[in-house]
mmCIF file of the N, C-alpha and C atoms, coordinates in Angstrom:
data_MODEL
# 
_entry.id   MODEL 
# 
loop_
_atom_site.group_PDB 
_atom_site.id 
_atom_site.type_symbol 
_atom_site.label_atom_id 
_atom_site.label_alt_id 
_atom_site.label_comp_id 
_atom_site.label_asym_id 
_atom_site.label_entity_id 
_atom_site.label_seq_id 
_atom_site.pdbx_PDB_ins_code 
_atom_site.Cartn_x 
_atom_site.Cartn_y 
_atom_site.Cartn_z 
_atom_site.occupancy 
_atom_site.B_iso_or_equiv 
_atom_site.pdbx_formal_charge 
_atom_site.auth_seq_id 
_atom_site.auth_comp_id 
_atom_site.auth_asym_id 
_atom_site.auth_atom_id 
_atom_site.pdbx_PDB_model_num 
ATOM 1   N N  . MET A 1 1  ? 19.158 9.596  -5.073  1.00 0.00 ? 1  MET A N  1 
ATOM 2   C CA . MET A 1 1  ? 18.330 8.764  -4.239  1.00 0.00 ? 1  MET A CA 1 
ATOM 3   C C  . MET A 1 1  ? 17.785 7.633  -5.103  1.00 0.00 ? 1  MET A C  1 
ATOM 4   N N  . ARG A 1 2  ? 17.785 6.444  -4.587  1.00 0.00 ? 2  ARG A N  1 
ATOM 5   C CA . ARG A 1 2  ? 17.272 5.297  -5.315  1.00 0.00 ? 2  ARG A CA 1 
ATOM 6   C C  . ARG A 1 2  ? 15.747 5.344  -5.356  1.00 0.00 ? 2  ARG A C  1 
ATOM 7   N N  . VAL A 1 3  ? 15.203 4.745  -6.371  1.00 0.00 ? 3  VAL A N  1 
ATOM 8   C CA . VAL A 1 3  ? 13.749 4.731  -6.545  1.00 0.00 ? 3  VAL A CA 1 
ATOM 9   C C  . VAL A 1 3  ? 13.076 4.012  -5.376  1.00 0.00 ? 3  VAL A C  1 
ATOM 10  N N  . GLN A 1 4  ? 13.678 2.957  -4.894  1.00 0.00 ? 4  GLN A N  1 
ATOM 11  C CA . GLN A 1 4  ? 13.104 2.218  -3.780  1.00 0.00 ? 4  GLN A CA 1 
ATOM 12  C C  . GLN A 1 4  ? 13.027 3.085  -2.528  1.00 0.00 ? 4  GLN A C  1 
ATOM 13  N N  . HIS A 1 5  ? 14.025 3.898  -2.326  1.00 0.00 ? 5  HIS A N  1 
ATOM 14  C CA . HIS A 1 5  ? 14.036 4.776  -1.151  1.00 0.00 ? 5  HIS A CA 1 
ATOM 15  C C  . HIS A 1 5  ? 12.981 5.859  -1.290  1.00 0.00 ? 5  HIS A C  1 
ATOM 16  N N  . ALA A 1 6  ? 12.832 6.398  -2.473  1.00 0.00 ? 6  ALA A N  1 
ATOM 17  C CA . ALA A 1 6  ? 11.826 7.446  -2.694  1.00 0.00 ? 6  ALA A CA 1 
ATOM 18  C C  . ALA A 1 6  ? 10.425 6.898  -2.450  1.00 0.00 ? 6  ALA A C  1 
ATOM 19  N N  . GLY A 1 7  ? 10.182 5.653  -2.813  1.00 0.00 ? 7  GLY A N  1 
ATOM 20  C CA . GLY A 1 7  ? 8.878  5.047  -2.570  1.00 0.00 ? 7  GLY A CA 1 
ATOM 21  C C  . GLY A 1 7  ? 8.561  4.942  -1.093  1.00 0.00 ? 7  GLY A C  1 
ATOM 22  N N  . VAL A 1 8  ? 9.528  4.527  -0.310  1.00 0.00 ? 8  VAL A N  1 
ATOM 23  C CA . VAL A 1 8  ? 9.317  4.418  1.135   1.00 0.00 ? 8  VAL A CA 1 
ATOM 24  C C  . VAL A 1 8  ? 9.112  5.803  1.740   1.00 0.00 ? 8  VAL A C  1 
ATOM 25  N N  . LEU A 1 9  ? 9.894  6.765  1.311   1.00 0.00 ? 9  LEU A N  1 
ATOM 26  C CA . LEU A 1 9  ? 9.746  8.112  1.848   1.00 0.00 ? 9  LEU A CA 1 
ATOM 27  C C  . LEU A 1 9  ? 8.437  8.760  1.414   1.00 0.00 ? 9  LEU A C  1 
ATOM 28  N N  . GLY A 1 10 ? 7.866  8.302  0.309   1.00 0.00 ? 10 GLY A N  1 
ATOM 29  C CA . GLY A 1 10 ? 6.577  8.818  -0.133  1.00 0.00 ? 10 GLY A CA 1 
ATOM 30  C C  . GLY A 1 10 ? 5.452  8.479  0.837   1.00 0.00 ? 10 GLY A C  1 
ATOM 31  N N  . TYR A 1 11 ? 5.656  7.441  1.652   1.00 0.00 ? 11 TYR A N  1 
ATOM 32  C CA . TYR A 1 11 ? 4.650  7.075  2.642   1.00 0.00 ? 11 TYR A CA 1 
ATOM 33  C C  . TYR A 1 11 ? 4.584  8.080  3.795   1.00 0.00 ? 11 TYR A C  1 
ATOM 34  N N  . LEU A 1 12 ? 5.511  9.000  3.863   1.00 0.00 ? 12 LEU A N  1 
ATOM 35  C CA . LEU A 1 12 ? 5.469  10.010 4.924   1.00 0.00 ? 12 LEU A CA 1 
ATOM 36  C C  . LEU A 1 12 ? 4.348  11.030 4.710   1.00 0.00 ? 12 LEU A C  1 
ATOM 37  N N  . GLU A 1 13 ? 3.903  11.191 3.473   1.00 0.00 ? 13 GLU A N  1 
ATOM 38  C CA . GLU A 1 13 ? 2.846  12.171 3.204   1.00 0.00 ? 13 GLU A CA 1 
ATOM 39  C C  . GLU A 1 13 ? 1.542  11.852 3.939   1.00 0.00 ? 13 GLU A C  1 
ATOM 40  N N  . PRO A 1 14 ? 1.033  10.599 3.912   1.00 0.00 ? 14 PRO A N  1 
ATOM 41  C CA . PRO A 1 14 ? -0.219 10.331 4.629   1.00 0.00 ? 14 PRO A CA 1 
ATOM 42  C C  . PRO A 1 14 ? -0.112 10.511 6.142   1.00 0.00 ? 14 PRO A C  1 
ATOM 43  N N  . VAL A 1 15 ? 1.098  10.484 6.669   1.00 0.00 ? 15 VAL A N  1 
ATOM 44  C CA . VAL A 1 15 ? 1.279  10.687 8.107   1.00 0.00 ? 15 VAL A CA 1 
ATOM 45  C C  . VAL A 1 15 ? 0.894  12.110 8.492   1.00 0.00 ? 15 VAL A C  1 
ATOM 46  N N  . SER A 1 16 ? 1.047  13.044 7.566   1.00 0.00 ? 16 SER A N  1 
ATOM 47  C CA . SER A 1 16 ? 0.759  14.439 7.870   1.00 0.00 ? 16 SER A CA 1 
ATOM 48  C C  . SER A 1 16 ? -0.740 14.728 7.973   1.00 0.00 ? 16 SER A C  1 
ATOM 49  N N  . ALA A 1 17 ? -1.604 13.937 7.343   1.00 0.00 ? 17 ALA A N  1 
ATOM 50  C CA . ALA A 1 17 ? -3.045 14.203 7.357   1.00 0.00 ? 17 ALA A CA 1 
ATOM 51  C C  . ALA A 1 17 ? -3.633 14.202 8.769   1.00 0.00 ? 17 ALA A C  1 
ATOM 52  N N  . PRO A 1 18 ? -3.373 13.182 9.599   1.00 0.00 ? 18 PRO A N  1 
ATOM 53  C CA . PRO A 1 18 ? -3.915 13.248 10.965  1.00 0.00 ? 18 PRO A CA 1 
ATOM 54  C C  . PRO A 1 18 ? -3.329 14.401 11.790  1.00 0.00 ? 18 PRO A C  1 
ATOM 55  N N  . VAL A 1 19 ? -2.078 14.734 11.523  1.00 0.00 ? 19 VAL A N  1 
ATOM 56  C CA . VAL A 1 19 ? -1.458 15.852 12.258  1.00 0.00 ? 19 VAL A CA 1 
ATOM 57  C C  . VAL A 1 19 ? -2.160 17.162 11.892  1.00 0.00 ? 19 VAL A C  1 
ATOM 58  N N  . TYR A 1 20 ? -2.410 17.373 10.596  1.00 0.00 ? 20 TYR A N  1 
ATOM 59  C CA . TYR A 1 20 ? -3.133 18.576 10.179  1.00 0.00 ? 20 TYR A CA 1 
ATOM 60  C C  . TYR A 1 20 ? -4.561 18.579 10.717  1.00 0.00 ? 20 TYR A C  1 
ATOM 61  N N  . ALA A 1 21 ? -5.216 17.410 10.752  1.00 0.00 ? 21 ALA A N  1 
ATOM 62  C CA . ALA A 1 21 ? -6.570 17.328 11.302  1.00 0.00 ? 21 ALA A CA 1 
ATOM 63  C C  . ALA A 1 21 ? -6.571 17.713 12.779  1.00 0.00 ? 21 ALA A C  1 
ATOM 64  N N  . LEU A 1 22 ? -5.532 17.318 13.486  1.00 0.00 ? 22 LEU A N  1 
ATOM 65  C CA . LEU A 1 22 ? -5.427 17.670 14.905  1.00 0.00 ? 22 LEU A CA 1 
ATOM 66  C C  . LEU A 1 22 ? -5.190 19.171 15.071  1.00 0.00 ? 22 LEU A C  1 
ATOM 67  N N  . LEU A 1 23 ? -4.232 19.693 14.319  1.00 0.00 ? 23 LEU A N  1 
ATOM 68  C CA . LEU A 1 23 ? -3.867 21.102 14.483  1.00 0.00 ? 23 LEU A CA 1 
ATOM 69  C C  . LEU A 1 23 ? -4.925 22.070 13.953  1.00 0.00 ? 23 LEU A C  1 
ATOM 70  N N  . LEU A 1 24 ? -5.489 21.770 12.798  1.00 0.00 ? 24 LEU A N  1 
ATOM 71  C CA . LEU A 1 24 ? -6.404 22.712 12.157  1.00 0.00 ? 24 LEU A CA 1 
ATOM 72  C C  . LEU A 1 24 ? -7.866 22.503 12.538  1.00 0.00 ? 24 LEU A C  1 
ATOM 73  N N  . LEU A 1 25 ? -8.266 21.258 12.778  1.00 0.00 ? 25 LEU A N  1 
ATOM 74  C CA . LEU A 1 25 ? -9.668 20.972 13.041  1.00 0.00 ? 25 LEU A CA 1 
ATOM 75  C C  . LEU A 1 25 ? -9.950 20.543 14.467  1.00 0.00 ? 25 LEU A C  1 
ATOM 76  N N  . GLY A 1 26 ? -8.906 20.278 15.223  1.00 0.00 ? 26 GLY A N  1 
ATOM 77  C CA . GLY A 1 26 ? -9.080 19.870 16.606  1.00 0.00 ? 26 GLY A CA 1 
ATOM 78  C C  . GLY A 1 26 ? -9.567 18.441 16.772  1.00 0.00 ? 26 GLY A C  1 
ATOM 79  N N  . GLN A 1 27 ? -9.451 17.624 15.733  1.00 0.00 ? 27 GLN A N  1 
ATOM 80  C CA . GLN A 1 27 ? -9.872 16.230 15.822  1.00 0.00 ? 27 GLN A CA 1 
ATOM 81  C C  . GLN A 1 27 ? -8.837 15.421 16.590  1.00 0.00 ? 27 GLN A C  1 
ATOM 82  N N  . GLY A 1 28 ? -9.312 14.421 17.281  1.00 0.00 ? 28 GLY A N  1 
ATOM 83  C CA . GLY A 1 28 ? -8.415 13.552 18.024  1.00 0.00 ? 28 GLY A CA 1 
ATOM 84  C C  . GLY A 1 28 ? -7.742 12.542 17.108  1.00 0.00 ? 28 GLY A C  1 
ATOM 85  N N  . ILE A 1 29 ? -6.665 11.972 17.591  1.00 0.00 ? 29 ILE A N  1 
ATOM 86  C CA . ILE A 1 29 ? -5.937 10.951 16.836  1.00 0.00 ? 29 ILE A CA 1 
ATOM 87  C C  . ILE A 1 29 ? -5.959 9.676  17.653  1.00 0.00 ? 29 ILE A C  1 
ATOM 88  N N  . ALA A 1 30 ? -6.374 8.572  17.009  1.00 0.00 ? 30 ALA A N  1 
ATOM 89  C CA . ALA A 1 30 ? -6.442 7.278  17.696  1.00 0.00 ? 30 ALA A CA 1 
ATOM 90  C C  . ALA A 1 30 ? -5.029 6.742  17.949  1.00 0.00 ? 30 ALA A C  1 
ATOM 91  N N  . ALA A 1 31 ? -4.931 5.886  18.938  1.00 0.00 ? 31 ALA A N  1 
ATOM 92  C CA . ALA A 1 31 ? -3.626 5.299  19.286  1.00 0.00 ? 31 ALA A CA 1 
ATOM 93  C C  . ALA A 1 31 ? -3.074 4.477  18.127  1.00 0.00 ? 31 ALA A C  1 
ATOM 94  N N  . TRP A 1 32 ? -3.949 3.775  17.374  1.00 0.00 ? 32 TRP A N  1 
ATOM 95  C CA . TRP A 1 32 ? -3.492 2.979  16.237  1.00 0.00 ? 32 TRP A CA 1 
ATOM 96  C C  . TRP A 1 32 ? -2.935 3.877  15.140  1.00 0.00 ? 32 TRP A C  1 
ATOM 97  N N  . THR A 1 33 ? -3.505 5.052  14.981  1.00 0.00 ? 33 THR A N  1 
ATOM 98  C CA . THR A 1 33 ? -3.009 5.995  13.979  1.00 0.00 ? 33 THR A CA 1 
ATOM 99  C C  . THR A 1 33 ? -1.627 6.502  14.364  1.00 0.00 ? 33 THR A C  1 
ATOM 100 N N  . ILE A 1 34 ? -1.441 6.789  15.628  1.00 0.00 ? 34 ILE A N  1 
ATOM 101 C CA . ILE A 1 34 ? -0.132 7.234  16.110  1.00 0.00 ? 34 ILE A CA 1 
ATOM 102 C C  . ILE A 1 34 ? 0.902  6.125  15.947  1.00 0.00 ? 34 ILE A C  1 
ATOM 103 N N  . ALA A 1 35 ? 0.512  4.895  16.288  1.00 0.00 ? 35 ALA A N  1 
ATOM 104 C CA . ALA A 1 35 ? 1.440  3.767  16.155  1.00 0.00 ? 35 ALA A CA 1 
ATOM 105 C C  . ALA A 1 35 ? 1.824  3.539  14.694  1.00 0.00 ? 35 ALA A C  1 
ATOM 106 N N  . GLY A 1 36 ? 0.860  3.598  13.794  1.00 0.00 ? 36 GLY A N  1 
ATOM 107 C CA . GLY A 1 36 ? 1.153  3.430  12.375  1.00 0.00 ? 36 GLY A CA 1 
ATOM 108 C C  . GLY A 1 36 ? 2.027  4.532  11.830  1.00 0.00 ? 36 GLY A C  1 
ATOM 109 N N  . GLY A 1 37 ? 1.739  5.771  12.224  1.00 0.00 ? 37 GLY A N  1 
ATOM 110 C CA . GLY A 1 37 ? 2.565  6.900  11.792  1.00 0.00 ? 37 GLY A CA 1 
ATOM 111 C C  . GLY A 1 37 ? 3.989  6.793  12.310  1.00 0.00 ? 37 GLY A C  1 
ATOM 112 N N  . ALA A 1 38 ? 4.121  6.324  13.545  1.00 0.00 ? 38 ALA A N  1 
ATOM 113 C CA . ALA A 1 38 ? 5.467  6.155  14.110  1.00 0.00 ? 38 ALA A CA 1 
ATOM 114 C C  . ALA A 1 38 ? 6.246  5.084  13.348  1.00 0.00 ? 38 ALA A C  1 
ATOM 115 N N  . LEU A 1 39 ? 5.584  3.990  12.989  1.00 0.00 ? 39 LEU A N  1 
ATOM 116 C CA . LEU A 1 39 ? 6.263  2.940  12.230  1.00 0.00 ? 39 LEU A CA 1 
ATOM 117 C C  . LEU A 1 39 ? 6.702  3.450  10.858  1.00 0.00 ? 39 LEU A C  1 
ATOM 118 N N  . ILE A 1 40 ? 5.849  4.233  10.211  1.00 0.00 ? 40 ILE A N  1 
ATOM 119 C CA . ILE A 1 40 ? 6.200  4.787  8.906   1.00 0.00 ? 40 ILE A CA 1 
ATOM 120 C C  . ILE A 1 40 ? 7.385  5.739  9.032   1.00 0.00 ? 40 ILE A C  1 
ATOM 121 N N  . CYS A 1 41 ? 7.386  6.574  10.062  1.00 0.00 ? 41 CYS A N  1 
ATOM 122 C CA . CYS A 1 41 ? 8.505  7.510  10.262  1.00 0.00 ? 41 CYS A CA 1 
ATOM 123 C C  . CYS A 1 41 ? 9.804  6.770  10.569  1.00 0.00 ? 41 CYS A C  1 
ATOM 124 N N  . VAL A 1 42 ? 9.729  5.719  11.366  1.00 0.00 ? 42 VAL A N  1 
ATOM 125 C CA . VAL A 1 42 ? 10.919 4.937  11.679  1.00 0.00 ? 42 VAL A CA 1 
ATOM 126 C C  . VAL A 1 42 ? 11.448 4.257  10.416  1.00 0.00 ? 42 VAL A C  1 
ATOM 127 N N  . ALA A 1 43 ? 10.543 3.708  9.605   1.00 0.00 ? 43 ALA A N  1 
ATOM 128 C CA . ALA A 1 43 ? 10.975 3.068  8.357   1.00 0.00 ? 43 ALA A CA 1 
ATOM 129 C C  . ALA A 1 43 ? 11.650 4.081  7.436   1.00 0.00 ? 43 ALA A C  1 
ATOM 130 N N  . GLY A 1 44 ? 11.090 5.274  7.333   1.00 0.00 ? 44 GLY A N  1 
ATOM 131 C CA . GLY A 1 44 ? 11.702 6.313  6.516   1.00 0.00 ? 44 GLY A CA 1 
ATOM 132 C C  . GLY A 1 44 ? 13.071 6.715  7.023   1.00 0.00 ? 44 GLY A C  1 
ATOM 133 N N  . ALA A 1 45 ? 13.198 6.830  8.331   1.00 0.00 ? 45 ALA A N  1 
ATOM 134 C CA . ALA A 1 45 ? 14.494 7.190  8.909   1.00 0.00 ? 45 ALA A CA 1 
ATOM 135 C C  . ALA A 1 45 ? 15.526 6.087  8.669   1.00 0.00 ? 45 ALA A C  1 
ATOM 136 N N  . LEU A 1 46 ? 15.115 4.833  8.791   1.00 0.00 ? 46 LEU A N  1 
ATOM 137 C CA . LEU A 1 46 ? 16.041 3.729  8.548   1.00 0.00 ? 46 LEU A CA 1 
ATOM 138 C C  . LEU A 1 46 ? 16.492 3.693  7.092   1.00 0.00 ? 46 LEU A C  1 
ATOM 139 N N  . VAL A 1 47 ? 15.590 3.966  6.179   1.00 0.00 ? 47 VAL A N  1 
ATOM 140 C CA . VAL A 1 47 ? 15.956 3.991  4.762   1.00 0.00 ? 47 VAL A CA 1 
ATOM 141 C C  . VAL A 1 47 ? 16.963 5.093  4.489   1.00 0.00 ? 47 VAL A C  1 
ATOM 142 N N  . VAL A 1 48 ? 16.737 6.257  5.052   1.00 0.00 ? 48 VAL A N  1 
ATOM 143 C CA . VAL A 1 48 ? 17.651 7.378  4.828   1.00 0.00 ? 48 VAL A CA 1 
ATOM 144 C C  . VAL A 1 48 ? 19.016 7.096  5.450   1.00 0.00 ? 48 VAL A C  1 
ATOM 145 N N  . MET A 1 49 ? 19.040 6.529  6.654   1.00 0.00 ? 49 MET A N  1 
ATOM 146 C CA . MET A 1 49 ? 20.307 6.319  7.354   1.00 0.00 ? 49 MET A CA 1 
ATOM 147 C C  . MET A 1 49 ? 21.089 5.122  6.828   1.00 0.00 ? 49 MET A C  1 
ATOM 148 N N  . PHE A 1 50 ? 20.410 4.018  6.552   1.00 0.00 ? 50 PHE A N  1 
ATOM 149 C CA . PHE A 1 50 ? 21.118 2.782  6.244   1.00 0.00 ? 50 PHE A CA 1 
ATOM 150 C C  . PHE A 1 50 ? 20.931 2.284  4.822   1.00 0.00 ? 50 PHE A C  1 
ATOM 151 N N  . GLY A 1 51 ? 20.150 2.965  4.026   1.00 0.00 ? 51 GLY A N  1 
ATOM 152 C CA . GLY A 1 51 ? 19.935 2.541  2.652   1.00 0.00 ? 51 GLY A CA 1 
ATOM 153 C C  . GLY A 1 51 ? 21.191 2.749  1.821   1.00 0.00 ? 51 GLY A C  1 
ATOM 154 N N  . GLU A 1 52 ? 21.372 1.876  0.842   1.00 0.00 ? 52 GLU A N  1 
ATOM 155 C CA . GLU A 1 52 ? 22.528 2.011  -0.031  1.00 0.00 ? 52 GLU A CA 1 
ATOM 156 C C  . GLU A 1 52 ? 22.367 3.256  -0.891  1.00 0.00 ? 52 GLU A C  1 
ATOM 157 N N  . ARG A 1 53 ? 23.446 3.950  -1.075  1.00 0.00 ? 53 ARG A N  1 
ATOM 158 C CA . ARG A 1 53 ? 23.410 5.158  -1.890  1.00 0.00 ? 53 ARG A CA 1 
ATOM 159 C C  . ARG A 1 53 ? 23.827 4.828  -3.307  1.00 0.00 ? 53 ARG A C  1 
ATOM 160 N N  . GLU A 1 54 ? 23.197 5.503  -4.231  1.00 0.00 ? 54 GLU A N  1 
ATOM 161 C CA . GLU A 1 54 ? 23.513 5.296  -5.627  1.00 0.00 ? 54 GLU A CA 1 
ATOM 162 C C  . GLU A 1 54 ? 24.749 6.123  -5.980  1.00 0.00 ? 54 GLU A C  1 
ATOM 163 N N  . GLU A 1 55 ? 25.723 5.476  -6.583  1.00 0.00 ? 55 GLU A N  1 
ATOM 164 C CA . GLU A 1 55 ? 26.950 6.174  -6.947  1.00 0.00 ? 55 GLU A CA 1 
ATOM 165 C C  . GLU A 1 55 ? 26.754 6.870  -8.280  1.00 0.00 ? 55 GLU A C  1 
ATOM 166 N N  . LEU A 1 56 ? 27.281 8.067  -8.383  1.00 0.00 ? 56 LEU A N  1 
ATOM 167 C CA . LEU A 1 56 ? 27.185 8.825  -9.625  1.00 0.00 ? 56 LEU A CA 1 
ATOM 168 C C  . LEU A 1 56 ? 28.204 8.317  -10.628 1.00 0.00 ? 56 LEU A C  1 
ATOM 169 N N  . MET A 1 57 ? 27.803 8.281  -11.860 1.00 0.00 ? 57 MET A N  1 
ATOM 170 C CA . MET A 1 57 ? 28.712 7.857  -12.932 1.00 0.00 ? 57 MET A CA 1 
ATOM 171 C C  . MET A 1 57 ? 29.632 9.017  -13.271 1.00 0.00 ? 57 MET A C  1 
ATOM 172 N N  . PRO A 1 58 ? 30.935 8.772  -13.398 1.00 0.00 ? 58 PRO A N  1 
ATOM 173 C CA . PRO A 1 58 ? 31.845 9.862  -13.787 1.00 0.00 ? 58 PRO A CA 1 
ATOM 174 C C  . PRO A 1 58 ? 31.550 10.323 -15.197 1.00 0.00 ? 58 PRO A C  1 
ATOM 175 N N  . ALA A 1 59 ? 31.647 11.616 -15.420 1.00 0.00 ? 59 ALA A N  1 
ATOM 176 C CA . ALA A 1 59 ? 31.343 12.175 -16.742 1.00 0.00 ? 59 ALA A CA 1 
ATOM 177 C C  . ALA A 1 59 ? 32.501 12.031 -17.707 1.00 0.00 ? 59 ALA A C  1 
# 
């Protein structure tokens, strides 16, 4: 995995905080939070699907 792709996928971690707050604490999630989380998930999916793959060097 390329470093650039790992950085984008690292943004998926903060998306889990509101989900855990909803499930464990019963807190509500604002519409802007849902929209932002959806954009982050879509960006991560696009990176995984269409990002260039790093070729392995032959040994």
